[in-house]
N, C-alpha and C positions, 0 to 999 in steps of 0.2 A: 556537503552541498551548500548552496546559498539558501537564504530564507525561503525563497519560492523559485521553482524551476518549471518553466513551461514544458508540457509534454504534447507530442504530436502523434497523429496516426501515420501509418505507412503511406497513405495517399497524399497527405499533406507534406510528408518528408520528400516524396518524389517531386511534388510540385515546387517546393522550395529549391530543391536541387536543380530542377529544370530552369527555374527563374534565374538562378545564379549563372547558369550556362548561357541561356538565350538572351536575357536582358542585361546582365551585368558583365558578360563577356569573359567569364572564367571558364576556360576549357575543361571538358570532362576529364581529360587526361591529367590536368593539373590537380583537380580535386582528388583523383585517385592516387596520385603521387603523394599528396598531403596526407591522405588517409593512411596509406601504407607506412609513411614516415612516422605519423603520430602513434600508430600501433607498435611500431618497432621501438620507439622511445619508451613507451610504457612497458613493453616486454623486458627491455634491459633494466628498467627501474625495479620491476617486480621480481625478476629472476636473473640477477646479475651474474650468477655462476653458470647459467645455462650455456652450453656450447652447441649441442645438436638440437636443432629446432625443426619439429615436424609441422608442415603447413599443408592443411587439407583444403583444396580449392574446388569450388563449384564452377559452373559454366557462366555465371552472371558477373555483375560488377563487384559483388562481394568477393568472388574468387579473384577478380582483378586486383583488389586491395591486397589479397594474400600473395599474389605474384610479386607485387612491389615490395612487400615486407621480406619475402624470401631473397629477392635481389639485394636489398639493403643489408640483410644478415650476411649474405655471401661476401659483399664488399667489406663488411666489418671484420672478416676473418672467421666468422662462425661457420657451422656446417649444417645448412638447411637441407631438409629432405622434403620434396614437394610431391604430394599425391593429388591427382586430378580426377574428377568424376567424369570428365569429357572435355571436348574442345570448347574454348570460350566462345560465347555467342555474340556478345556485345562488342562494339568497336573499341571502346576504351580497354575492355578486358583483353581483347586480342592483342592490342598494342602492348599491354603490360606483360602478357605471356611471351610475346616476341622479344621484349627487352630482357626478360629473364633468360630466354634461350641464347640471346646474343652475348649475355654476360657469362655464358658457359654453364648455365643451370640445366639440370636434367629434370625430367618429369616422369613419374611412375603412375601408371593407371591404378586408380584406387581398387578396382576389382582384382587386379593381379596381386596387389599388396595384401588384400584380405585373404586371398587363397594361400599365399606363402607366409602370412603372419606380418603384422604391422612392424615397421622398424622401431628399434629402441631409440627413444628421444628423451630429452630433458623436459621439454615443454611442447604442447600441441597448440597450434593456432587454428581456430575454427573459422574458415572463410568459405563455408559451404553454401549457406542460404541467405544470411542477412535478413532483410525485411521481406524476402520473396516468398515466405511460406504461405500457401493458400490451401493446403490439405496435408494430411499425414505424410511424412516422408515415405517414398516408395521402398520396396524391399532392399534394393542395393544400397541406397543411402542410409536406410535404417541400420543395416549391417555395419556400415562404416561408423555411424554415430555410436552404436553400441560398443564396437571394438575400441574406439578412442576412449570411451567412458571406462571400459574395463582395464585400460592400460595402467591406470593408477597415476598417470602423469598429470600435472596441472594443465589447465586449458585457458587460453585467452581467446574469447569470442570477439569477432569483429561485427559491430553494430548490434546483433541480436544472437544469442545462442541458437544454434541450429535445432529446429524442432519446436521453437517457441513462436507463437503468433505475436507479431509486433504490436498489434492493436489490443488484443484481449489479455495477453499473458498466458493463454491456454496452450497446453502442449498436447495435441491430439494424437500423437504417436511417439516414436522414439525421439528423445531430446537429450542434448548434452548438458551436463552440469559444468558450468564455467566457474573458474576461480575468480576471473575478472572479465568484464565486458567493456569494450570501448565503443561508444556510439559516436557517429559522425554527423555534424551539422545540427541535428535535432535530437533531443532525448525522446525515446520511443515509449509511448504510454504503457505498453504491455510489460515492460521491465520493472514496473513499480508496484504491481499488485499480483496476488495469487502466485501461481507456479512460476510465472515470469520473474517475479521478485526473488524467489528462492533459487532459481536456476541461473540467474545472471551473475551471482557472486558480487564482488565489489564493482560498482558501476562508475564509469568514467565517461566524460563527454569532451569531445574536441570539435569546436565550431569550424575548423579548417579555414579560418580567416574569412569566412563568408560574411559580408556586411549585413547589417540589420535590415537593409532595404529588401533583401530577399524574402524576409518573413512577412512583409506587408500583405494583408489580405488572407493570411493563414493563421487565424487565432488558435490558441492551444485547445486541444481536446480535453485536457485536464491540467491541473497544476499540482506539483508535488510540494508539500510543505515540510520544511525542516525545522528543527528546534528553535533556530534563531528567529523564526516568524513570531514566536511568542513575545518578543521584545516590543514589537509594534502593536500586537493584539491585546496585550495586557499592560497598559500604562500604569504608572505609579498611582496609588490611591491618594486622593486629596487629603491634606493634613487635617482638615476640619470635619471629615466625614464621621458619621455615626452609624450604628447597626441598622437603623431604618433605611439608610441609603443603599443597602446592598442586598435587599430582597429577603423574602420569607419563603423558604422551601418546605414543603410537606412531603415526606417520604411515606408511601403507602405500600404495605406488603408485610411479609413475615407471617405466613400461615404456620400452623403447628409444625414444629421441628425445623422451621426455616428462618428463625429469627436472626441468625448471623448475617444473612444477606441484606436485610433492611438496616442493620447496624452499620455494616460497611458502607452502604449507600449514604447514610446520614453523615458519617464521619468524613467521607470524601467531599460532601457538599460543604461542610465546615472548613476543611483544609483548603478548599478551592476558593474560599472567600465569601460565602453567603453570610448575610448578617444574622439571620435567625433560621434554625433548622428544627423541624418537628418530625415526629414519627407517629404514625397510626398503625398499630399492629395488634396481634393477639395479646390479651391481658397477661398471659403467662410469660411474655417476652420483655415486658416493660422493665423489670428489675435488672435483667442482664444488659439491656441497652443503656440504662442509666449508669450501671457499674462500669461499663466500658467507656462511656463518654458522657459525663454528667452535664456537659454543655447542651446536649440534645434534650428537647422537650418531648417526652414520650408519653403517649396515652394508649390505653387499651380500648379497643372498640370491638363490639360483638356483631355489628351489622352496619349496613349502609346508613341507616338513620343516625346511629351513634357517631358516624364520621362527619356529619354536617357541621358541627361547631369547629372542628379542625380545618375543614375546607374553607370556611368563611374567613379564617385568619391567614390564608395562604396566598402567595402571589404566583407560585409555580409548583407543579406537582411532579414528583418522581414516582412513577407507578409501575410496579412489576417485580422488583427484587424480592424473591421468596414469596410471591403472592399466592402461588398455587392455583388450583382450578376447582376448588370446592365451592359450595354455595356461598360461604362467607367471602371467598375470593371474588366471585362474580358480582355479589352485592356491592362490594367496595369498588370494584372496577366500574360498574355502571354509575354509581354515585359520583365518582371522581370525574369521569368523562362528561357527565351531565352539567358540570359547573361551567364548562367552556374555558377554564383556565389553561394557560400554556402548560404543556405536559411533555415529559420524556417517558416513552414507553419502552419497556425492556422485558425480557424473559416471558413469564406467563401472561403478562398484559398483552404481549404480541400474539401469543397462542390463542388467547381469548378473542383478539381482534380478527384472527384468521377464521374463526368460527362464526363471526357475527358481521352484520352489515352496519354496525355502530358508526355514526358520524364522528369525526375527530375535530377537535378545536382548531382554529386557524393557525395558532402557533404551536406546532407539534413536531417532535423529533422522535423518530423510530430508530432503535439501535439493535437490529437483528444480527445474529450470527447466520452462517449460510443455511443451517437447518430451519431456523425461524423464517428466513427470507423465502425459502422454498415453500413453506406452508402459506405464507402471505401471498405468494404468487400462484399458488396451486400448481407447483412444478416440482422438479426433483432437485436435490442438492447438486447432483452432477451438472444439471443445466445451469444452475446459478454459478457454479465454479468455472464452467466453461466460458462464461462471459460475465465477469463480475461487474464490469462497467455498465453493460446493458441491463443487468438485474437491478443494480442500484438506481439507474434512471427509471426503469419500469416501476419500481416501488414508489419512488418520489412522485411519479405521475399518477399512479393508481390511488394513492392515499393523500395527495396534495400536501405532502409533508417533506421535511428534511429527513434524509435517511443516512444513517451511519452503518454501513455494511462492514462488519468486523472481519478480521482475518489478516494474513500477511499483506501489508499495504492496505490498511483500512481505507474505505472510500466514503466520502461524504458528498451526497448528491441532493440537488434541489432544482426544480424546473427553472430554466432560464439562466442557470449559473454553470460555469465550468466546474466539473467535478474536482474536488480536492482529494489528493492522495496523501495519506499520512506516512511520511518517510522516517518512521521511527518505530520502535517496538522490537520484541525479541521472543524466542520460543518459550521463555519462562512464563509468559503471560497465558499459556495454555493450561490454566487451572481454575477451578471453580471459585467464583467470587470476583474475578476481574471485571466482568461485565457490570456487576453491582456498583463497583467503584466508578466505572465510566458513567453510569446513569447519574450518580450523585454529582460528578464533576460537571456534566452538561447541564443538569438542572440548576446548579449553582451559578453558572455563567448566564443562563437565561434570566435568573432572578437578579443578577447584577446589571442587566440592561442590554446584553448582547441579543441581536436578532437570531432566530432559530438556526439559520445556515452558519453564521459565525460561531454561535455557541456549539454547534455540532463539530465543526472542524477544529476550532481552538480547543474544545474539550477533549476531542480524540487525540490531538497532538500533545496536549498537556499530560494526559493519561499515559500515552506511550512513552513520552520523554521521561516521565517519572519512573516508569517501569525499567527503562534503560539505565537510569541512574541508580536505581535500587539493585538491579541485577549485577551491574558491573561486568566482570568476566565470568560470572557463575550464575547463569540463568536458571539452571535446574534447582528446584526447591524454592523459587520466588513465591512469596505469599502476597495476596491482595493487600493485607495490612502493612506490608513493607513499603507500599507506595505513599503512605500518608505523610511522612516527613519530606520526601522529595516533592510531593505535590505542593506543599506549602512554599518550599524554596522556589520552585519553577513558576508558581503563580505570581511571584514577585521577581520577574526576570532582571529587572534593573539592579537587584541586589544579589541575585544568584547566578 
């Protein structure tokens, strides 16, 4: 994808489509023809050997796109098999169905096909719901979705995989796992985070030659950030710079038995470009931290009072990796927040925040996973995952902070800003310690002069891109420490 891609809600997508028709004079049938043609081109590119094409059509305009694709497949000498859940309801879709019938195409009722067994095909085209999902699919539609999923055949979804909410990415009932999804005119927000990201497969966008004027007055609901965005976000370092120009980060954490977390955080801060990095941890962990990374200035502290000297020498705090929830942990947590220094909170620093009414500094970044987010919102993990965009926005508002909500398609939210969606990352990141690395990266960028919102999304993107480079094609077994070398490379995008 491009460095940044605007994402829209279903309502905005409908408004843009309507503007193109009413104000710009592009007939709805023309847009439908373009959509079906774009999808057919992608199908041939992805599955060039496919001959028998199953097309499952709903009753709306998404189904109309499917009728167009089926007609084009028939004209190309392929063998399309079209299943319909009912008669088309919209004018453009009815016209597309009539054109399919005029070209000699047959239509089988989906219910009858389910009773007799779905036909054997090479590829399924999902043209059932598109952006029209407003509730879990009803029983009949759920049966069809599940049957297509069980077929073992690849699936091309038109606009949005059926069963996925185009706005939130939530799948409240049966949902199709697509191998590829082609969206039309606008990129849909729900395909870039949570289950929507996982179910959409490889995402494609075709603007259908709709001019930019159609988007006026419809700002994006979010912006997806790809790795190339790092080029502008991380300019080359000035030739005459010195360590004092790039900030002093103090990493606070590492209760008994948890020293590795704070060591990972500190090394990540260094590899991301901080000028000076210190660690305040349990005395028993100091030797191990120094052995791993002698560039870190490590000191053992027994209580909040002993932390004062280290706090006075810091510009930015990374608070939480391995912090624990002991009395020692709470004393350091209170002392750190009392300074008012810019701070990145992670792990148990977030859990302690959820238990307390502690005020936060003005420049603050929270980096919760869904479980921590649920505790901060006094809600359930299921509620957070059902609307990740809403949860991130609620956290940003409640705590007046930048929020990095981790997960597939990490979200970075701040009041008054379009949420950033991190379009990078892989399943190998699901291992202990990855969040500690992220905390160090974000704190490093804060120390180097980035505002909290920019530090949040640039740090999350840098972290995810480094994980992708480290994992390659083998994500299983990826370790947080594997990110250190690619972090350094990607933090210098003009060179890497």
